VEXROPA-561445 format. One line per 3 residues: their letters; for each residue x, y, z of N, C-alpha, C. Coordinates in pm, whole numbers, always signed. Each point is the difference from the previous one (the first is absolute). Example, Ala and Ser with C-alpha at 12.3 -4.5 7.8 and 13.67 -1.06 7.14 Angstrom:
residues 2
AS	+1319,-569,+780,-89,+119,+0,+90,+120,+0 | -35,+105,-72,+82,+119,+6,-77,+109,+73
END
This chain:
residues 348
XXX	-1542,+361,-416,+125,+56,-27,+88,-12,+126 | +125,-36,-29,+92,-17,+99,+112,+99,-6 | +27,+60,+122,+115,+101,+7,+94,-40,+118
XXX	+116,+49,-7,+101,-25,+106,+77,+116,+34 | +41,+29,+120,+90,+103,+37,+79,-43,+119 | +110,+68,+40,+86,-31,+104,+19,+129,+90
XXX	-15,-17,+125,+9,+114,+99,+70,-40,+119 | +39,+104,+86,+30,-23,+133,-125,+25,+92 | +4,-47,+115,-112,+11,+92,-57,+147,+23
XXX	+92,+97,-6,-46,+134,+17,-79,+57,-121 | +2,-79,-110,-62,+54,-123,-128,-77,-41 | -57,-71,+104,-131,-73,-27,-101,+105,-58
XXX	-4,+113,+45,-92,+101,-49,+3,+26,-145 | +131,-4,-54,+17,+22,-146,-64,-121,-83 | +21,-119,+62,-61,-115,-74,-153,+1,-2
XXX	-59,+44,+115,-139,+15,+12,-57,+101,-97 | +79,+115,-12,-41,+107,-93,+8,-47,-148 | +107,-81,-26,+7,-46,-129,-112,-101,-36
XXX	-38,-82,+94,-109,-93,-27,-132,+76,-16 | -23,+104,+79,-128,+81,-12,-2,+62,-136 | +114,+56,-46,+3,+64,-133,-35,-102,-104
XXX	+44,-121,+6,-34,-103,-103,-151,-30,+16 | -49,-21,+117,-137,-34,+21,-97,+105,-58 | +32,+128,+13,-85,+100,-60,-5,+3,-145
XXX	+90,-66,-72,+4,+8,-146,-49,-127,-69 | -48,-101,+74,-39,-126,-56,-148,-9,+21 | -68,-93,-67,-136,-33,+13,-20,-84,+122
XXX	-127,-11,+46,-33,-81,+108,+24,-150,-28 | -9,-29,-126,+20,-142,-47,+142,-39,+9 | +97,+86,-5,+136,-25,-3,+47,-34,+147
XXX	+67,-106,+18,+54,-38,+131,+154,+33,-6 | +42,+90,+101,+134,+48,+5,+71,-51,+126 | +113,-48,-13,+86,-39,+110,+134,+74,-11
XXX	+38,+63,+111,+140,+63,+7,+76,-87,+98 | +103,-64,-52,+88,-81,+93,+117,+87,+45 | +10,+12,+122,+99,+93,+66,+103,-61,+89
XXX	+125,-1,-39,+101,-59,+79,+57,+110,+86 | -7,-28,+138,+54,+90,+102,+140,-65,+40 | +105,+71,-32,+130,-67,+4,+67,+21,+138
XXX	-57,+74,+86,+68,+20,+131,-85,-41,+120 | -98,-84,-27,-84,-44,+106,-29,-154,-3 | +14,-66,+111,-29,-147,+8,-145,-25,+50
XXX	-74,+112,+28,-136,-19,+54,-94,-26,-119 | -89,-95,+16,-94,-32,-101,-118,+102,+8 | -23,+64,-112,-106,+102,+2,-127,-56,-78
XXX	-113,+39,+59,-121,-49,-67,-30,+76,-128 | -59,-65,-96,-32,+63,-122,-91,+112,+28 | +7,+105,-86,-83,+128,+15,-101,+6,-116
XXX	-119,+7,+30,-102,+14,-104,-19,+152,-27 | +42,+45,-119,-5,+141,-40,-145,+28,-40 | -57,-81,-75,-142,+20,-52,-49,-145,-26
XXX	-123,-6,-58,-69,-127,-21,+77,-83,-105 | +83,+70,-79,+68,-78,-103,+154,+7,+9 | +55,+63,+104,+140,+23,+13,+53,-40,+133
XXX	+104,-83,+10,+59,-54,+119,+151,+15,-10 | +65,+37,+114,+137,+11,+14,+49,-122,+87 | +95,-83,-52,+51,-109,+76,+139,+28,+28
XXX	+36,-25,+130,+138,+30,+45,+81,-125,+20 | +133,+21,-34,+94,-123,+5,+114,+35,+78 | +60,-92,+71,+121,+11,+72,+120,-60,-82
XXX	+118,+26,+51,+115,-67,-72,-13,-154,+9 | -50,-46,+119,-16,-141,+11,-82,-60,-105 | -99,+77,-61,-85,-51,-102,+68,-18,-132
XXX	+120,+64,-21,+69,-11,-129,+137,-58,+14 | +32,-58,+106,+136,-53,+27,+41,-105,-102 | -95,-76,-56,+29,-94,-104,+10,+52,-135
XXX	-1,+138,-14,+5,+60,-133,+138,-13,-70 | -3,+16,-126,+129,-12,-79,+90,+108,+48 | +124,-44,+25,+115,+87,+50,-26,+69,+133
XXX	-106,-36,+75,-27,+66,+122,+119,-11,+96 | +49,-115,+18,+101,-22,+100,+126,+80,-28 | +39,+8,-128,+116,+76,-52,-17,+147,+29
XXX	-120,+49,-40,-24,+140,+21,-12,+38,+146 | -60,-81,+78,-15,+24,+139,+130,+11,+70 | +87,-105,-27,+134,-3,+66,+85,+121,-43
XXX	-14,+41,-122,+94,+100,-49,-45,+137,+36 | -133,+34,+3,-49,+139,+24,-73,+25,+123 | -69,-96,+61,-85,+28,+106,+58,+76,+117
XXX	+125,-43,+39,+63,+53,+118,+92,+125,-35 | +22,+31,-131,+98,+96,-39,-53,+113,-85 | -99,-31,-81,-62,+100,-95,-141,-32,-14
XXX	-84,+51,+85,-144,-37,-2,-70,+54,-128 | +47,+107,-51,-54,+51,-119,+14,-99,-109 | +119,-50,-25,+35,-98,-92,-78,-121,+12
XXX	-22,-36,+125,-73,-122,+34,-147,+22,-52 | -64,+111,+33,-130,+25,-37,-15,+6,-151 | +91,+67,-68,-19,+11,-148,+20,-145,-61
XXX	+96,-70,+51,+26,-136,-58,-114,-95,+27 | -80,+28,+86,-114,-89,+33,-113,+1,-96 | -3,+105,-87,-114,+6,-100,-20,-122,-77
XXX	+110,-49,-84,-17,-118,-78,-31,-119,+85 | +63,-7,+117,-22,-108,+94,-152,-13,+39 | -50,+105,+47,-136,+5,+45,-98,-27,-106
XXX	+20,+60,-118,-92,-15,-105,+1,-151,-60 | +122,-63,+2,+15,-133,-36,-78,-93,+93 | +8,+27,+125,-73,-74,+104,-148,+12,-25
XXX	-51,+121,-22,-138,+16,-24,-56,-79,-117 | +76,+11,-108,-41,-75,-121,+1,-154,+24 | +89,-50,+84,+5,-137,+29,-106,-40,+94
XXX	-25,+70,+113,-75,-40,+110,-149,+38,-10 | -25,+118,-69,-134,+46,-16,-61,-22,-133 | +79,-40,-92,-31,-42,-138,-90,+102,-68
XXX	+31,+129,+3,-73,+95,-87,+46,-13,-142 | -92,+34,-95,+36,-2,-140,+104,+116,-28 | -15,+112,+71,+94,+109,-20,-6,+86,+128
XXX	+103,+89,+12,+21,+83,+115,+79,+133,-30 | -46,+101,+56,+76,+126,-20,+67,+41,+127 | +133,+21,-6,+73,+57,+121,+0,+151,-12
XXX	-38,+66,+110,+0,+146,+5,+66,+52,+133 | +83,+93,-19,+56,+64,+126,-112,+46,+82 | +22,+10,+138,-104,+58,+90,-33,+142,-16
XXX	+87,+75,-68,-28,+139,-27,-60,+21,-134 | -51,-98,-58,-84,+13,-125,-145,+29,+44 | -82,+67,-77,-132,+38,+34,-87,-6,-138
XXX	-106,-70,+4,-80,-12,-118,-115,+100,-7 | -12,+68,-108,-116,+83,-24,-71,-40,-133 | +42,-108,-59,-69,-51,-116,-1,-144,-8
XXX	-61,-61,-96,-22,-143,-13,+128,-83,+4 | +23,-85,+106,+126,-75,-2,+1,-115,-88 | -118,-36,-60,+1,-119,-89,+83,+20,-128
XXX	+33,+131,-36,+70,+29,-117,+149,-55,+18 | +50,-19,+128,+130,-53,+23,+9,-146,-49 | -111,-66,-11,+4,-143,-34,-33,-31,-140
XXX	-37,+105,-78,-58,-24,-140,+103,-63,-87 | +130,+19,+16,+94,-46,-97,+46,-146,+28 | -58,-55,+108,+52,-131,+49,-57,-112,-94
XXX	-84,+34,-94,-46,-113,-89,+113,-34,-103 | +102,+94,-11,+109,-32,-89,+135,+8,+67 | +6,+50,+125,+126,+14,+69,-11,-56,+145
XXX	+101,-65,+47,-11,-57,+132,+61,+91,+115 | +81,+102,-46,+70,+78,+96,-7,+142,-58 | -55,+101,+70,-8,+139,-45,+74,+95,+98
XXX	+85,+72,-57,+79,+105,+70,-66,+140,-17 | +41,+89,+88,-50,+135,-4,+115,+97,-29 | +15,+68,-110,+111,+94,-27,-14,+128,+80
XXX	+117,+50,+36,+4,+134,+62,-45,+110,-99 | +32,-26,-128,-22,+111,-96,+65,+127,+30 | +122,+3,+38,+66,+121,+18,+38,+52,-138
XXX	+39,+142,-5,+38,+59,-122,+122,-76,-55 | +0,-11,-141,+108,-66,-74,+84,+103,-73 | -25,+133,+22,+73,+105,-61,+125,+28,+85
XXX	+121,-26,-47,+119,+16,+79,+19,+138,+54 | -68,+99,-46,+13,+140,+52,-67,+5,+140 | -86,-95,+27,-63,-10,+137,+98,-81,+77
XXX	+102,+64,+56,+116,-71,+40,-20,-104,+107 | -57,+34,+118,-11,-103,+106,-96,-112,-30 | -128,+43,-47,-98,-98,-25,+40,-94,-117
XXX	+65,+60,-104,+43,-89,-110,+103,-112,+48 | +98,+39,+74,+99,-104,+39,-56,-95,+105 | -101,+29,+76,-67,-90,+87,-59,-115,-72
XXX	-39,+23,-129,-50,-121,-70,+101,-110,-8 | +127,+31,-2,+111,-97,-19,+70,-45,+120 | -25,+75,+108,+60,-33,+128,-92,-68,+100
XXX	-125,+47,-6,-94,-44,+98,-113,-93,-49 | -4,-18,-123,-95,-98,-68,-109,+70,-84 | -21,-62,-117,-107,+31,-86,-133,-21,+67
XXX	-13,-107,+75,-130,-44,+56,+9,+28,+150 | -128,+18,+57,-27,+41,+133,-28,-134,+77 | +68,-21,+107,-31,-119,+77,-127,+6,+83
XXX	-69,+105,+2,-116,+15,+88,-130,-43,-71 | +6,-57,-118,-122,-57,-62,+46,-103,-106 | -56,-114,+16,+11,-105,-107,-111,-96,+14
XXX	-33,-67,-116,-113,-87,+4,+40,-121,-58 | -41,-122,+55,+46,-126,-60,-112,-105,+3 | +16,-91,-88,-88,-120,-3,+71,-113,+87
XXX	-77,-101,+24,+45,-116,+78,+120,-73,-68 | +18,+14,-127,+109,-69,-67,+127,+86,-19 | +18,+100,+92,+115,+80,-3,+100,-35,+108
XXX	-10,-121,+52,+94,-40,+121,+146,+7,-42 | +32,-25,-126,+145,-3,-33,+53,+145,+8 | -77,+97,-39,+43,+143,+9,+15,+42,+144
XXX	-98,-37,+82,+8,+32,+136,+125,-63,+73 | +20,-128,-34,+112,-73,+57,+139,+72,-41 | +10,+35,-128,+123,+62,-48,+13,+138,+75
XXX	-109,+70,+14,+3,+139,+55,+43,-20,+154 | -47,-97,+63,+38,-31,+141,+149,-27,+8 | +50,-85,-93,+135,-44,+1,+93,+117,-19
XXX	-30,+96,-91,+96,+114,-12,-15,+95,+116 | -110,+10,+67,-9,+83,+113,+81,-66,+117 | -4,-137,+7,+84,-62,+93,+147,+20,-32
XXX	+37,+13,-119,+134,+25,-39,+52,+141,+42 | -82,+98,-33,+34,+140,+34,-128,+80,-4 | -27,+77,+115,-116,+84,-2,+51,+131,+70
XXX	+57,+87,-76,+56,+128,+55,+8,+102,-103 | +39,+121,+32,+21,+105,-89,+147,+3,-39 | +35,-60,-116,+131,+10,-49,-4,+31,-152
XXX	-31,+123,-31,-15,+32,-142,+123,-26,-92 | +111,+6,+61,+120,-23,-84,+4,-153,-36 | -79,-88,+70,-1,-145,-31,-128,-29,-72
XXX	-74,+106,-33,-133,-22,-66,-108,-53,+94 | +17,+23,+128,-99,-41,+109,-88,+109,+60 | -121,-20,+2,-87,+96,+82,-109,-85,+64
XXX	+32,-43,+127,-75,-82,+83,-71,-114,-81 | -126,-27,+16,-65,-110,-75,-45,+52,-136 | -7,+128,-28,-64,+60,-106,+72,-16,-140
XXX	+134,+29,+2,+72,+1,-125,-6,-125,-73 | -10,-110,+81,-2,-138,-74,-118,-8,-88 | -101,+66,+18,-125,-7,-84,+28,+26,-147
XXX	+103,+87,-21,+40,+37,-140,+25,-126,-82 | +46,-109,+61,+35,-121,-73,-115,-94,-27 | -116,+28,+53,-115,-96,-12,-49,-14,-141
XXX	-23,+113,-72,-61,-6,-132,+79,-78,-103 | +131,+6,+7,+82,-69,-101,+46,-129,+36 | -30,-49,+119,+46,-137,+46,-113,-95,+34
XXX	-123,+49,+7,-108,-94,+39,-114,+29,-102 | -67,-118,-46,-98,+15,-100,-131,+45,+66 | -84,+56,-90,-136,+49,+35,+3,+100,+121
XXX	+87,+93,-19,+12,+110,+97,-28,+134,-76 | -45,+100,+71,-31,+124,-56,-6,+108,+107 | -41,+131,-42,-13,+101,+100,-142,+47,-19
XXX	-51,+57,+123,-136,+56,+0,-9,+120,-95 | -83,+1,-93,-11,+102,-96,-93,+111,+40 | -85,-19,+98,-96,+107,+43,+79,+110,+57
XXX	-28,+121,-42,+78,+120,+45,-40,+48,+138 | -119,-45,+45,-45,+44,+129,+38,-89,+122 | +89,-96,-23,+35,-91,+106,+144,+44,+48
XXX	+18,+0,+132,+130,+33,+63,+44,+141,-42 | -93,+96,+17,+36,+139,-27,+68,+60,+120 | +108,+68,-30,+92,+47,+110,+82,+123,-48
XXX	+87,+48,+88,+85,+117,-38,+93,-36,-115 | +45,-131,-2,+96,-21,-107,-54,-1,-141 | -131,+0,-13,-61,+14,-136,-84,+121,-16
XXX	+24,+100,+89,-81,+119,-9,+23,+90,-128 | +118,-30,-63,+19,+80,-131,-11,-86,-123 | -40,-126,+24,-17,-85,-125,-145,-49,-7
XXX	-79,+12,+101,-148,-38,-8,-77,+122,+33 | -71,+46,-95,-77,+129,+17,-126,-22,+91 | +0,+83,+100,-111,+0,+96,-106,+99,-42
XXX	-133,-43,+10,-106,+83,-30,-104,-3,+115 | -31,+108,+60,-102,+12,+97,-116,+57,-66 | -104,-86,-8,-120,+40,-77,-96,+74,+87
XXX	-100,+74,-61,-84,+89,+80,-83,-76,+110 | -38,-121,-25,-84,-80,+90,+96,-68,+109 | +135,+32,-4,+86,-58,+98,+78,-125,-34
XXX	-37,-64,-112,+77,-119,-43,+135,+42,-48 | +92,-95,+19,+147,+14,-46,+28,-94,-103 | +55,+51,-112,+49,-83,-114,+141,+9,-16
XXX	+64,-106,-51,+144,-3,-23,+7,-39,-150 | +64,+92,-74,+8,-32,-145,-132,-48,-57 | -109,+71,+35,-139,-39,-43,-49,-128,+39
XXX	+66,-62,+99,-53,-127,+69,-40,+32,+137 | -89,-78,+63,-37,+29,+137,+120,-32,+102 | +11,+82,+98,+98,-24,+96,-46,-124,+81
XXX	+92,-92,+12,-26,-130,+82,+53,+3,+135 | +131,+17,+13,+61,+5,+129,+117,+81,+2 | +20,+79,+118,+107,+84,+22,+97,-65,+96
XXX	+133,+14,-29,+104,-50,+90,+42,+119,+89 | -57,+11,+114,+17,+116,+92,+136,-19,+71 | +114,+3,-70,+132,-5,+62,+14,+146,+55
XXX	+107,+9,+76,+34,+130,+59,+4,+111,-103 | +77,-23,-108,+19,+103,-99,-128,+34,-75 | -88,-109,-25,-128,+23,-65,-83,+103,+91
XXX	-10,-26,+132,-73,+82,+87,+55,+140,+5 | +135,+15,+4,+57,+137,+3,-36,+75,-123 | +18,-63,-120,-28,+69,-122,-141,+51,-1
XXX	-102,-80,+52,-132,+43,-2,-21,+121,+104 | +47,-20,+118,-11,+109,+102,+66,+129,-44 | +112,-5,-62,+73,+122,-45,-73,+64,-119
XXX	-104,-65,-57,-63,+56,-113,+60,-24,-131 | +105,-89,+3,+72,-34,-127,-81,-99,-86 | -71,-89,+70,-87,-99,-70,-137,+16,+51
XXX	-67,+112,-34,-125,+36,+70,-119,-80,-41 | -11,-58,-111,-114,-76,-47,-19,-124,+79 | +98,-48,+70,-23,-122,+92,-44,+37,+132
XXX	-24,+132,+28,-35,+43,+134,-124,-66,+56 | -105,-13,-85,-120,-63,+53,+13,-151,+40 | +97,-61,-66,+28,-145,+42,+70,+2,+130
XXX	+96,+89,+19,+77,+8,+128,-90,+39,+113 | -95,+88,-26,-94,+35,+107,-87,-116,+48 | -37,-85,-97,-82,-116,+33,+91,-100,+78
XXX	+122,-14,-49,+101,-91,+64,+13,+39,+147 | +20,+125,+27,+18,+43,+139,-121,-33,+75 | -120,+26,-50,-119,-34,+74,-22,-150,+36
XXX	+33,-87,-97,-10,-141,+20,+104,-41,+107 | +130,+48,-15,+102,-35,+98,-47,+43,+143 | -57,+121,+9,-37,+42,+131,-102,-87,+65
XXX	-87,-64,-76,-101,-95,+47,+66,-123,+60 | +122,-20,-44,+78,-129,+49,+116,+40,+86 | -3,+125,+64,+89,+34,+101,+135,+56,-54
XXX	+1,+44,-123,+128,+54,-58,-26,+143,-34 | +83,+88,+69,-3,+143,-32,+113,+31,-100 | -35,+40,-117,+92,+38,-102,+14,+154,-19
XXX	+106,+57,+64,+10,+146,+5,+13,+66,-132 | -35,+119,-14,+17,+86,-119,+136,+44,-6 | +64,-6,-124,+138,+55,-18,-2,+143,-44
XXX	+61,+88,+85,+8,+144,-40,+106,+10,-106 | -20,+112,-87,+94,+21,-103,+137,+42,+60 | +109,-27,-61,+131,+52,+45,-4,+149,+1
XXX	+80,+61,+79,-1,+143,+13,+38,+66,-146 | +92,-64,-71,+36,+48,-128,-115,-16,-95 | -34,+106,-69,-123,-3,-99,+58,+10,-145
XXX	+132,-21,-15,+63,+8,-122,-68,-87,-108 | -42,-121,+46,-55,-97,-99,-130,+47,-59 | -75,+93,+72,-127,+41,-52,+15,+92,-123
XXX	+121,+56,-11,+23,+93,-122,+45,-72,-119 | +45,-132,+16,+61,-63,-116,-73,-125,-41 | -82,-52,+98,-65,-131,-28,-146,+21,-44
XXX	-35,-57,-115,-141,+11,-43,-82,-104,+73 | -129,+16,-9,-87,-102,+43,+39,-143,-61 | -1,-100,+73,+45,-139,-46,-83,-30,-129
XXX	-132,-4,+18,-85,-18,-115,-135,+65,+39 | -53,+74,-100,-117,+80,+30,-126,-63,-74 | -111,+15,+65,-121,-51,-68,-36,+79,-127
XXX	+64,+119,-10,-32,+82,-121,+127,+18,-97 | +108,-41,+54,+118,+12,-95,+90,-118,+25 | +55,-55,-112,+90,-115,+5,+138,+45,-30
XXX	+92,-23,+86,+140,+38,-24,+70,-119,-76 | +68,+37,-113,+74,-86,-75,+131,-47,+74 | +57,-110,-44,+115,-53,+65,+119,+99,+1
XXX	+17,+75,-116,+111,+96,-6,-22,+113,+96 | -131,+48,+17,-22,+107,+89,+29,-40,+143 | -53,-119,+35,+23,-51,+128,+152,-15,+29
XXX	+68,-59,-98,+148,-14,+14,+65,+126,+24 | -33,+108,-67,+68,+122,+9,-26,+60,+142 | -120,-2,+48,-26,+48,+133,+65,-87,+108
XXX	-4,-139,-25,+56,-90,+96,+147,+22,+22 | +68,+23,-123,+145,+19,+9,+43,+115,+94 | -89,+108,+1,+29,+110,+94,-41,-37,+137
XXX	-113,-67,+9,-61,-36,+128,+88,-92,+83 | +65,-96,-76,+66,-103,+67,+135,+54,+58 | +39,+125,-38,+126,+58,+61,-34,+58,+140
XXX	-126,+19,+22,-40,+70,+122,-41,-87,+120 | -41,+49,+110,-31,-86,+118,-116,-86,-13 | -99,+26,-83,-110,-87,-18,+37,-120,-92
XXX	+89,+29,-92,+57,-108,-77,+60,-110,+78 | +77,+49,+106,+76,-88,+92,-107,-90,+72 | -117,+63,+40,-90,-78,+65,-73,-106,-89
XXX	-27,+38,-130,-53,-93,-87,+88,-115,-37 | +136,+24,-1,+93,-110,-27,+5,-104,+115 | -54,+41,+119,-1,-99,+106,-100,-110,-24
XXX	-78,+10,-106,-92,-104,-38,+43,-139,+20 | +128,-25,-59,+56,-133,+22,+110,-4,+89 | +67,+118,+24,+119,+0,+75,-23,-39,+143
XXX	-118,+27,+59,-19,-19,+139,-89,-117,+29 | +4,-103,-82,-78,-127,+25,+68,-72,+113 | -40,+30,+121,+52,-63,+118,-109,-67,+75
XXX	-114,+54,+11,-110,-60,+81,-114,-26,-85 | -27,-123,-34,-104,-34,-96,-134,+21,+55 | -18,+13,+132,-128,+18,+59,-36,+149,+13
XXX	+92,+88,-3,-23,+143,+27,-11,+79,-120 | -122,+47,-25,-22,+99,-113,+85,+115,+0 | +57,+42,+122,+83,+119,+11,+145,-33,-50
XXX	+36,-124,-2,+146,-24,-40,+7,-91,-125 | -99,-88,-17,+15,-92,-108,-61,+49,-125 | +68,+8,-112,-55,+56,-122,-9,-83,-113
XXX	+92,-96,-27,-16,-76,-129,+18,-150,+23 | +57,-40,+100,+13,-145,+22,-71,-33,+126 | -75,-107,-5,-69,-29,+126,+95,-91,+78
END
């Protein structure tokens, strides 16, 4: 299995934690490679053997300079908007890997993703689709004011996870071209960095689809649309499917630490432990001084009770008027640093 991610040099520990989480979920017979582009270092790094079957390979910008639209993206963003440069490099890097490494398929995952379930499910739909997107699954009830409108301003799909086959070069080239055209937050123009463009993929390119497994890319933005269940033996299920990977963005971590999304707490505890092994200390987020949200917000999803969409919408409408609602809406509003789980929430 082939995976890819993009980091800055200060976030190597996140990439190693990501690789370790994948390694722990596959059999010894599965060979895993995580291809990691370090966008701010010219130093060649040695590959890192995580386990007998998992290796992390590091790449420099020099290794991808021949990539599609690299020169345009580098000249436009590298010296002026490094975040836009990093985001725009996703299709460039993946296209280079498909060309130079010749894998049959590859999954791109943000460095703040963490696997607690079988990653092979991400590839299962590739027998009939060549490019798979990951939906945010935000609420579609308009009474859930902030989260509802984010669907249409910040993107239906999340840029932090996609899977593709080797014959998806035309999609990656198009994506790189539109990122080269504009990669910024201009909602009035229909632009949200690299991410909003993904809304156009399904209707403009053949053999495309979205990942149907409910346990993939679980995060704060879908905490009211995907039911979390913490079973007695410690396993976590999402809409009665196994939890595969959590996108530990800043808002996802805060919602768990605040007790608003408590059934993901065991996964966050494990994430902190693995990050610590690789030199990353992820501090605990204390609850805000205001406790108003505790009086009006129900548990997101309980292992013993399932909240219907209307019940959730009613509580959310009140919740979103308060201070915690403002924090939750930063899910996509604060996408500024793709490498930082404290700041980056929805677009890598």
